[in-house]
C-alpha positions as a Markdown table, in Angstrom:
| # | Residue | x | y | z |
|---|---|---|---|---|
| 1 | Ser | -0.1 | -0.3 | -0.1 |
| 2 | Leu | 1.2 | 3.5 | -0.6 |
| 3 | Leu | -0.1 | 6.6 | 1.2 |
| 4 | Phe | 0.5 | 10.5 | -1.1 |
| 5 | Phe | 0.1 | 13.2 | 0.9 |
| 6 | Val | 0.5 | 16.4 | 1.3 |
| 7 | Glu | 1.6 | 18.4 | 4.5 |
| 8 | Asn | 2.0 | 22.2 | 5.8 |
| 9 | Ser | 4.3 | 23.0 | 8.9 |
| 10 | Asn | 3.3 | 19.4 | 9.9 |
| 11 | Asp | -0.6 | 19.8 | 9.5 |
| 12 | Phe | -2.2 | 17.0 | 7.1 |
| 13 | Val | -3.7 | 19.0 | 3.9 |
| 14 | Ser | -4.3 | 16.3 | 1.3 |
| 15 | Gly | -3.7 | 12.6 | 0.8 |
| 16 | Cys | -4.8 | 9.9 | -1.5 |
| 17 | Tyr | -4.6 | 5.9 | -0.4 |
| 18 | Phe | -3.7 | 3.0 | -3.0 |
| 19 | Asp | -3.4 | -1.3 | -2.5 |
| 20 | Ile | -0.7 | -1.6 | -5.0 |
| 21 | Thr | -0.3 | -5.0 | -6.3 |
| 22 | Lys | 2.7 | -5.9 | -9.1 |
| 23 | Asp | 0.7 | -4.8 | -11.8 |
| 24 | Glu | -1.9 | -2.9 | -10.7 |
| 25 | Ala | -2.9 | 0.1 | -8.3 |
| 26 | Asn | -6.5 | 0.4 | -6.8 |
| 27 | Tyr | -7.3 | 3.9 | -5.5 |
| 28 | Ser | -9.1 | 3.2 | -2.1 |
| 29 | Val | -9.4 | 6.5 | -0.3 |
| 30 | Ser | -8.8 | 10.4 | -0.1 |
| 31 | Val | -9.5 | 12.9 | 2.5 |
| 32 | Ser | -8.7 | 16.9 | 2.5 |
| 33 | Asn | -9.1 | 19.5 | 4.0 |
| 34 | Asp | -10.6 | 22.8 | 3.1 |
| 35 | Phe | -8.0 | 25.0 | 1.7 |
| 36 | Ala | -7.3 | 21.5 | -0.3 |
| 37 | Lys | -11.0 | 21.3 | -1.7 |
| 38 | Lys | -11.0 | 24.7 | -2.5 |
| 39 | Asn | -7.2 | 24.3 | -4.2 |
| 40 | Asn | -8.1 | 21.2 | -5.7 |
| 41 | Leu | -5.2 | 20.0 | -4.5 |
| 42 | Asn | -6.4 | 16.3 | -4.2 |
| 43 | Ser | -7.1 | 16.6 | -8.2 |
| 44 | Leu | -3.0 | 17.6 | -7.9 |
| 45 | Leu | -1.9 | 15.0 | -5.7 |
| 46 | Leu | -3.8 | 11.9 | -7.7 |
| 47 | Tyr | -2.0 | 13.1 | -11.1 |
| 48 | Lys | 1.1 | 13.1 | -9.2 |
| 49 | Ser | 0.5 | 9.8 | -7.7 |
| 50 | Ile | -0.5 | 8.0 | -10.9 |
| 51 | Asp | 2.4 | 9.7 | -12.7 |
| 52 | Tyr | 4.6 | 8.1 | -9.2 |
| 53 | Leu | 2.9 | 4.9 | -10.2 |
| 54 | Leu | 3.8 | 4.4 | -13.4 |
| 55 | Gly | 7.2 | 5.2 | -12.8 |
| 56 | Leu | 7.2 | 2.0 | -10.5 |
| 57 | Asn | 6.1 | -0.2 | -14.0 |
| 58 | Ile | 2.1 | -0.2 | -12.8 |
| 59 | Lys | 0.0 | -1.1 | -15.5 |
| 60 | Tyr | -3.5 | -0.7 | -14.2 |
| 61 | Val | -4.4 | 2.4 | -12.2 |
| 62 | Arg | -8.0 | 1.5 | -11.0 |
| 63 | Leu | -10.0 | 4.7 | -9.9 |
| 64 | Gly | -13.1 | 2.4 | -9.2 |
| 65 | Tyr | -16.2 | 2.0 | -11.1 |
| 66 | Asn | -17.8 | 5.0 | -12.5 |
| 67 | Asn | -22.2 | 5.1 | -12.2 |
| 68 | Phe | -23.3 | 5.5 | -15.7 |
| 69 | Ser | -27.1 | 6.7 | -14.5 |
| 70 | Asn | -29.1 | 9.3 | -15.2 |
| 71 | Lys | -30.9 | 9.1 | -12.1 |
| 72 | Asn | -27.5 | 10.5 | -10.7 |
| 73 | Ser | -26.6 | 13.3 | -8.1 |
| 74 | Lys | -24.8 | 15.9 | -8.9 |
| 75 | Lys | -22.0 | 15.1 | -6.6 |
| 76 | Ile | -22.2 | 11.4 | -8.5 |
| 77 | Asp | -22.0 | 12.8 | -12.0 |
| 78 | Gln | -18.8 | 15.5 | -11.0 |
| 79 | Ile | -16.9 | 12.4 | -9.5 |
| 80 | Asn | -17.4 | 10.6 | -12.8 |
| 81 | Phe | -16.8 | 13.5 | -14.6 |
| 82 | Phe | -13.1 | 13.8 | -13.0 |
| 83 | Lys | -12.4 | 10.1 | -13.1 |
| 84 | Glu | -12.6 | 10.5 | -16.6 |
| 85 | Asn | -10.1 | 13.2 | -16.5 |
| 86 | Phe | -7.8 | 10.4 | -15.4 |
| 87 | Tyr | -8.1 | 7.2 | -17.7 |
| 88 | Asn | -7.7 | 6.1 | -20.9 |
| 89 | Ser | -8.9 | 2.5 | -21.3 |
| 90 | Ile | -12.5 | 1.5 | -19.3 |
| 91 | Phe | -12.9 | -2.2 | -18.1 |
| 92 | Leu | -16.1 | -3.5 | -17.7 |
| 93 | Ser | -16.8 | -5.0 | -14.0 |
| 94 | Phe | -20.3 | -7.0 | -13.6 |
| 95 | Ile | -22.5 | -6.5 | -10.5 |
| 96 | Ile | -24.0 | -9.9 | -9.6 |
| 97 | Asp | -26.9 | -9.6 | -6.8 |
| 98 | Leu | -27.5 | -12.6 | -5.0 |
C-alpha cells in the first residue's frame, strides 16, 4: 500500500491511498482539508500519484467504477467526470446480486 500526502507545517492537507500489487494500483480513498478542496490539491496529488505509480511500472491504475445512470446526483456526476479525466481505458465489471 502507498499513501501519498501533502502537509504544511506538520498539518495534514490532503492525501490519497492506493493498494498496490505487482501490476495494479487500486485507488482506495482520499481526504482533504478545506484549503485543499478549494484549491483542487487532491486532483494534483492524484495526478502526481498516478505519475509516480507509472514510474514503478504499474500497468493498471483502477480509480473505481463509474455509475453511468441518468438518476445520479450532481456529486456523483462530478466524481465520474473527475475520473474520466484520468483514464485511457475502461474495463467492464459486473455486479451480481445474489
